[in-house]
LUMVEX-460907 format. One record per atom (N, C-alpha, C): residue number from 1; residue in one letter; x, y, z. Coordinates in pm, 1 decimal, m for minus. Example, Ala and Ser with C-alpha at 12.3 -4.5 7.8 and 13.67 -1.06 7.14 Angstrom:
<rs>
<r 1; 'a'; <1319.0; m569.0; 780.0>>
<r 1; 'a'; <1230.0; m450.0; 780.0>>
<r 1; 'a'; <1320.0; m330.0; 780.0>>
<r 2; 's'; <1285.0; m225.0; 708.0>>
<r 2; 's'; <1367.0; m106.0; 714.0>>
<r 2; 's'; <1290.0; 3.0; 787.0>>
</rs>
This chain:
<rs>
<r 1; 'x'; <2327.2; 1860.0; 565.8>>
<r 1; 'x'; <2246.3; 1739.2; 559.1>>
<r 1; 'x'; <2218.8; 1698.9; 414.3>>
<r 2; 'x'; <2256.9; 1775.8; 317.0>>
<r 2; 'x'; <2219.6; 1750.5; 178.1>>
<r 2; 'x'; <2266.8; 1617.3; 121.7>>
<r 3; 'x'; <2388.7; 1577.3; 148.8>>
<r 3; 'x'; <2443.4; 1455.2; 89.2>>
<r 3; 'x'; <2447.8; 1338.6; 187.6>>
<r 4; 'x'; <2399.0; 1360.7; 308.0>>
<r 4; 'x'; <2398.8; 1253.0; 406.3>>
<r 4; 'x'; <2299.2; 1145.5; 366.6>>
<r 5; 'x'; <2342.2; 1021.4; 380.8>>
<r 5; 'x'; <2249.2; 911.3; 361.7>>
<r 5; 'x'; <2158.4; 907.1; 483.2>>
<r 6; 'x'; <2031.9; 888.8; 460.3>>
<r 6; 'x'; <1934.4; 883.6; 568.2>>
<r 6; 'x'; <1928.2; 738.3; 615.1>>
<r 7; 'x'; <1943.1; 717.8; 745.8>>
<r 7; 'x'; <1940.4; 582.9; 801.5>>
<r 7; 'x'; <1825.0; 573.8; 900.4>>
<r 8; 'x'; <1732.1; 484.8; 871.1>>
<r 8; 'x'; <1618.3; 465.0; 960.2>>
<r 8; 'x'; <1661.6; 388.2; 1084.5>>
<r 9; 'x'; <1593.3; 412.8; 1193.9>>
<r 9; 'x'; <1621.1; 342.7; 1318.8>>
<r 9; 'x'; <1589.8; 193.5; 1297.2>>
<r 10; 'x'; <1689.1; 105.6; 1308.9>>
<r 10; 'x'; <1666.4; m36.5; 1280.9>>
<r 10; 'x'; <1579.5; m107.2; 1385.3>>
<r 11; 'x'; <1556.1; m44.0; 1498.7>>
<r 11; 'x'; <1473.8; m105.8; 1603.4>>
<r 11; 'x'; <1324.8; m87.6; 1579.1>>
<r 12; 'x'; <1289.3; m9.4; 1478.3>>
<r 12; 'x'; <1148.7; 18.1; 1451.3>>
<r 12; 'x'; <1087.3; m87.9; 1361.7>>
<r 13; 'x'; <958.9; m107.9; 1379.9>>
<r 13; 'x'; <882.1; m192.3; 1288.8>>
<r 13; 'x'; <795.5; m98.8; 1204.6>>
<r 14; 'x'; <785.4; m127.1; 1077.0>>
<r 14; 'x'; <700.4; m43.4; 992.3>>
<r 14; 'x'; <641.2; m125.8; 879.0>>
<r 15; 'x'; <527.8; m78.3; 833.5>>
<r 15; 'x'; <458.0; m141.3; 721.5>>
<r 15; 'x'; <392.1; m33.5; 638.0>>
<r 16; 'x'; <372.0; m65.6; 510.9>>
<r 16; 'x'; <295.8; 23.0; 423.7>>
<r 16; 'x'; <154.4; m34.1; 415.2>>
<r 17; 'x'; <58.1; 48.6; 449.8>>
<r 17; 'x'; <m81.9; 7.5; 447.6>>
<r 17; 'x'; <m158.7; 107.2; 361.7>>
<r 18; 'x'; <m214.5; 59.2; 251.9>>
<r 18; 'x'; <m289.0; 143.0; 158.4>>
<r 18; 'x'; <m210.6; 267.4; 117.2>>
<r 19; 'x'; <m82.6; 247.7; 86.1>>
<r 19; 'x'; <1.0; 356.0; 36.8>>
<r 19; 'x'; <60.0; 446.9; 142.8>>
<r 20; 'x'; <25.5; 423.7; 268.2>>
<r 20; 'x'; <78.6; 506.1; 377.9>>
<r 20; 'x'; <164.3; 419.8; 468.9>>
<r 21; 'x'; <268.4; 480.0; 522.4>>
<r 21; 'x'; <358.5; 408.4; 612.2>>
<r 21; 'x'; <311.8; 426.9; 756.1>>
<r 22; 'x'; <313.7; 315.4; 828.8>>
<r 22; 'x'; <283.9; 315.4; 971.7>>
<r 22; 'x'; <409.6; 262.7; 1040.6>>
<r 23; 'x'; <462.7; 342.0; 1133.7>>
<r 23; 'x'; <585.4; 307.0; 1204.5>>
<r 23; 'x'; <550.5; 284.1; 1351.0>>
<r 24; 'x'; <603.7; 175.8; 1407.0>>
<r 24; 'x'; <579.3; 145.7; 1547.9>>
<r 24; 'x'; <712.3; 148.6; 1621.7>>
<r 25; 'x'; <715.8; 227.0; 1729.0>>
<r 25; 'x'; <832.8; 231.8; 1816.6>>
<r 25; 'x'; <809.2; 132.1; 1929.6>>
<r 26; 'x'; <870.5; 14.7; 1924.5>>
<r 26; 'x'; <842.6; m87.3; 2025.1>>
<r 26; 'x'; <885.8; m47.7; 2166.3>>
<r 27; 'x'; <985.6; 38.3; 2176.2>>
<r 27; 'x'; <1035.1; 77.6; 2308.3>>
<r 27; 'x'; <931.9; 155.8; 2388.1>>
<r 28; 'x'; <851.5; 237.9; 2319.7>>
<r 28; 'x'; <752.0; 318.2; 2391.3>>
<r 28; 'x'; <610.3; 296.2; 2339.9>>
<r 29; 'x'; <593.3; 197.0; 2251.5>>
<r 29; 'x'; <462.1; 159.3; 2196.8>>
<r 29; 'x'; <389.4; 275.0; 2129.1>>
<r 30; 'x'; <464.4; 359.0; 2060.6>>
<r 30; 'x'; <405.5; 471.4; 1988.1>>
<r 30; 'x'; <388.6; 432.9; 1841.7>>
<r 31; 'x'; <272.2; 465.6; 1786.3>>
<r 31; 'x'; <244.5; 440.5; 1645.5>>
<r 31; 'x'; <247.7; 574.1; 1571.5>>
<r 32; 'x'; <323.7; 578.8; 1464.5>>
<r 32; 'x'; <334.5; 700.0; 1382.2>>
<r 32; 'x'; <270.9; 668.6; 1247.5>>
<r 33; 'x'; <164.4; 738.9; 1214.1>>
<r 33; 'x'; <99.0; 722.3; 1084.5>>
<r 33; 'x'; <142.5; 837.6; 995.6>>
<r 34; 'x'; <216.0; 806.7; 890.0>>
<r 34; 'x'; <272.8; 909.9; 804.1>>
<r 34; 'x'; <177.5; 945.5; 690.1>>
<r 35; 'x'; <174.9; 1073.7; 656.8>>
<r 35; 'x'; <93.0; 1116.5; 544.2>>
<r 35; 'x'; <162.4; 1077.7; 413.3>>
<r 36; 'x'; <103.8; 1113.5; 301.9>>
<r 36; 'x'; <154.8; 1072.9; 171.2>>
<r 36; 'x'; <298.5; 1119.4; 147.2>>
<r 37; 'x'; <325.2; 1245.3; 176.6>>
<r 37; 'x'; <459.6; 1299.0; 154.8>>
<r 37; 'x'; <560.4; 1234.7; 248.0>>
<r 38; 'x'; <526.0; 1223.6; 375.1>>
<r 38; 'x'; <615.7; 1161.4; 472.4>>
<r 38; 'x'; <640.4; 1015.1; 436.9>>
<r 39; 'x'; <538.0; 945.5; 390.3>>
<r 39; 'x'; <553.4; 806.0; 348.5>>
<r 39; 'x'; <648.8; 795.0; 230.1>>
<r 40; 'x'; <636.2; 886.6; 135.3>>
<r 40; 'x'; <724.4; 889.4; 18.1>>
<r 40; 'x'; <869.4; 906.2; 63.1>>
<r 41; 'x'; <893.1; 1001.9; 151.3>>
<r 41; 'x'; <1028.0; 1027.3; 202.1>>
<r 41; 'x'; <1079.5; 905.1; 278.4>>
<r 42; 'x'; <996.2; 846.2; 363.7>>
<r 42; 'x'; <1034.9; 729.5; 443.3>>
<r 42; 'x'; <1078.1; 613.0; 352.4>>
<r 43; 'x'; <996.9; 583.7; 252.6>>
<r 43; 'x'; <1026.6; 469.8; 164.6>>
<r 43; 'x'; <1157.4; 490.4; 87.9>>
<r 44; 'x'; <1185.6; 614.2; 47.3>>
<r 44; 'x'; <1310.3; 639.4; m24.3>>
<r 44; 'x'; <1429.5; 640.0; 70.8>>
<r 45; 'x'; <1409.2; 681.2; 193.5>>
<r 45; 'x'; <1516.1; 672.2; 294.0>>
<r 45; 'x'; <1549.0; 525.0; 318.8>>
<r 46; 'x'; <1447.0; 442.2; 323.3>>
<r 46; 'x'; <1465.8; 299.6; 346.9>>
<r 46; 'x'; <1545.7; 235.9; 233.7>>
<r 47; 'x'; <1537.0; 293.3; 116.4>>
<r 47; 'x'; <1609.8; 242.8; m1.0>>
<r 47; 'x'; <1753.3; 295.2; m7.2>>
<r 48; 'x'; <1794.6; 371.9; 94.9>>
<r 48; 'x'; <1932.6; 419.4; 102.1>>
<r 48; 'x'; <1961.2; 548.9; 29.3>>
<r 49; 'x'; <1858.2; 623.1; m3.9>>
<r 49; 'x'; <1878.2; 751.3; m73.1>>
<r 49; 'x'; <1931.4; 856.4; 25.1>>
<r 50; 'x'; <2005.2; 953.0; m28.0>>
<r 50; 'x'; <2049.1; 1063.0; 57.4>>
<r 50; 'x'; <1946.2; 1176.2; 48.8>>
<r 51; 'x'; <1966.4; 1277.8; 128.6>>
<r 51; 'x'; <1870.0; 1387.6; 140.4>>
<r 51; 'x'; <1844.7; 1455.4; 6.0>>
<r 52; 'x'; <1950.9; 1485.1; m66.7>>
<r 52; 'x'; <1935.2; 1552.3; m196.4>>
<r 52; 'x'; <1861.8; 1465.4; m297.9>>
<r 53; 'x'; <1891.0; 1337.5; m298.3>>
<r 53; 'x'; <1821.6; 1245.9; m389.1>>
<r 53; 'x'; <1672.0; 1240.2; m357.4>>
<r 54; 'x'; <1640.5; 1232.7; m229.1>>
<r 54; 'x'; <1499.9; 1229.0; m189.5>>
<r 54; 'x'; <1430.0; 1358.1; m230.5>>
<r 55; 'x'; <1495.2; 1471.2; m208.9>>
<r 55; 'x'; <1436.0; 1600.1; m246.7>>
<r 55; 'x'; <1414.1; 1607.3; m398.2>>
<r 56; 'x'; <1509.4; 1557.7; m475.4>>
<r 56; 'x'; <1493.8; 1556.6; m621.6>>
<r 56; 'x'; <1374.1; 1471.3; m663.3>>
<r 57; 'x'; <1359.9; 1354.9; m601.3>>
<r 57; 'x'; <1246.8; 1267.7; m630.8>>
<r 57; 'x'; <1114.6; 1332.4; m589.6>>
<r 58; 'x'; <1116.5; 1402.1; m477.3>>
<r 58; 'x'; <997.4; 1472.9; m428.9>>
<r 58; 'x'; <956.0; 1581.3; m528.2>>
<r 59; 'x'; <1054.1; 1650.4; m584.6>>
<r 59; 'x'; <1027.6; 1754.6; m684.0>>
<r 59; 'x'; <951.9; 1697.5; m803.2>>
<r 60; 'x'; <997.0; 1583.3; m850.5>>
<r 60; 'x'; <933.6; 1519.7; m965.8>>
<r 60; 'x'; <796.7; 1463.2; m931.8>>
<r 61; 'x'; <789.3; 1390.4; m822.1>>
<r 61; 'x'; <664.6; 1321.3; m785.4>>
<r 61; 'x'; <550.8; 1417.9; m752.6>>
<r 62; 'x'; <581.9; 1525.3; m678.3>>
<r 62; 'x'; <477.6; 1615.5; m632.5>>
<r 62; 'x'; <476.6; 1750.3; m705.2>>
<r 63; 'x'; <564.4; 1761.9; m806.7>>
<r 63; 'x'; <571.1; 1883.6; m888.8>>
<r 63; 'x'; <583.3; 2010.4; m805.1>>
<r 64; 'x'; <681.7; 2007.4; m716.5>>
<r 64; 'x'; <711.2; 2125.2; m634.7>>
<r 64; 'x'; <847.6; 2178.0; m673.9>>
<r 65; 'x'; <870.8; 2300.5; m641.1>>
<r 65; 'x'; <997.3; 2366.2; m668.9>>
<r 65; 'x'; <1110.0; 2298.5; m589.4>>
<r 66; 'x'; <1229.4; 2293.6; m647.8>>
<r 66; 'x'; <1342.3; 2221.8; m588.8>>
<r 66; 'x'; <1379.3; 2274.2; m449.8>>
<r 67; 'x'; <1378.9; 2405.2; m432.6>>
<r 67; 'x'; <1413.6; 2461.9; m301.4>>
<r 67; 'x'; <1310.6; 2422.7; m196.6>>
<r 68; 'x'; <1183.1; 2422.8; m235.4>>
<r 68; 'x'; <1077.0; 2383.3; m142.1>>
<r 68; 'x'; <1088.4; 2235.2; m107.4>>
<r 69; 'x'; <1116.6; 2151.8; m206.9>>
<r 69; 'x'; <1132.5; 2008.3; m182.6>>
<r 69; 'x'; <1249.4; 1980.7; m88.9>>
<r 70; 'x'; <1358.5; 2053.0; m108.9>>
<r 70; 'x'; <1475.6; 2036.4; m22.0>>
<r 70; 'x'; <1441.3; 2076.6; 121.3>>
<r 71; 'x'; <1376.5; 2191.6; 136.5>>
<r 71; 'x'; <1339.0; 2239.2; 270.7>>
<r 71; 'x'; <1240.4; 2144.2; 337.7>>
<r 72; 'x'; <1142.9; 2096.6; 262.0>>
<r 72; 'x'; <1043.7; 2003.3; 317.6>>
<r 72; 'x'; <1108.9; 1871.8; 359.2>>
<r 73; 'x'; <1198.6; 1821.4; 276.0>>
<r 73; 'x'; <1267.0; 1695.8; 307.0>>
<r 73; 'x'; <1351.5; 1710.9; 432.7>>
<r 74; 'x'; <1431.1; 1816.7; 438.6>>
<r 74; 'x'; <1515.3; 1839.0; 555.7>>
<r 74; 'x'; <1431.2; 1859.6; 681.7>>
<r 75; 'x'; <1321.0; 1933.8; 668.3>>
<r 75; 'x'; <1234.0; 1958.1; 783.2>>
<r 75; 'x'; <1170.3; 1831.4; 835.5>>
<r 76; 'x'; <1121.2; 1749.6; 744.2>>
<r 76; 'x'; <1056.4; 1625.2; 786.2>>
<r 76; 'x'; <1158.2; 1528.6; 846.0>>
<r 77; 'x'; <1276.1; 1521.4; 787.7>>
<r 77; 'x'; <1378.8; 1433.8; 844.2>>
<r 77; 'x'; <1421.5; 1481.5; 983.3>>
<r 78; 'x'; <1420.4; 1611.6; 1006.4>>
<r 78; 'x'; <1450.4; 1664.4; 1140.3>>
<r 78; 'x'; <1343.9; 1618.6; 1239.9>>
<r 79; 'x'; <1218.2; 1618.9; 1197.5>>
<r 79; 'x'; <1109.1; 1570.4; 1283.9>>
<r 79; 'x'; <1127.2; 1421.0; 1310.1>>
<r 80; 'x'; <1157.5; 1344.2; 1205.5>>
<r 80; 'x'; <1182.8; 1200.5; 1223.0>>
<r 80; 'x'; <1293.7; 1179.3; 1326.4>>
<r 81; 'x'; <1399.4; 1257.4; 1314.7>>
<r 81; 'x'; <1512.3; 1244.5; 1406.2>>
<r 81; 'x'; <1471.0; 1276.9; 1549.8>>
<r 82; 'x'; <1397.1; 1385.8; 1568.2>>
<r 82; 'x'; <1349.7; 1424.7; 1702.3>>
<r 82; 'x'; <1264.0; 1316.1; 1765.6>>
<r 83; 'x'; <1189.8; 1243.1; 1684.0>>
<r 83; 'x'; <1099.7; 1139.4; 1734.1>>
<r 83; 'x'; <1170.2; 1004.8; 1748.7>>
<r 84; 'x'; <1301.3; 1001.3; 1717.8>>
<r 84; 'x'; <1377.8; 878.7; 1731.3>>
<r 84; 'x'; <1356.6; 778.9; 1618.8>>
<r 85; 'x'; <1307.3; 826.5; 1504.8>>
<r 85; 'x'; <1281.1; 737.8; 1392.6>>
<r 85; 'x'; <1403.2; 714.4; 1303.6>>
<r 86; 'x'; <1506.6; 795.6; 1322.0>>
<r 86; 'x'; <1629.3; 778.3; 1246.2>>
<r 86; 'x'; <1739.4; 725.1; 1337.1>>
<r 87; 'x'; <1834.7; 654.5; 1278.4>>
<r 87; 'x'; <1948.1; 604.4; 1354.8>>
<r 87; 'x'; <2037.0; 721.9; 1393.1>>
<r 88; 'x'; <2103.5; 708.3; 1503.9>>
<r 88; 'x'; <2193.2; 816.3; 1550.4>>
<r 88; 'x'; <2320.9; 817.5; 1471.5>>
</rs>
């Protein structure tokens, strides 16, 4: 998953409200309120970044170790995928 471009589900509606991303799944009317880290990852995925690029940015922004940033990014993207927030 390191070099894969992350593609958000195009059927979702989302907005940034006070620095946090809120995603709405219109098919099941579920609202996902993302925390600061998840919002950061979401916004960079929306900009077409791949997993490694997002992890590198996370390392700089949150001053975490590169391996931890990579694991956190991959883990969160797996959760996004399970919840149907990413394109298949």
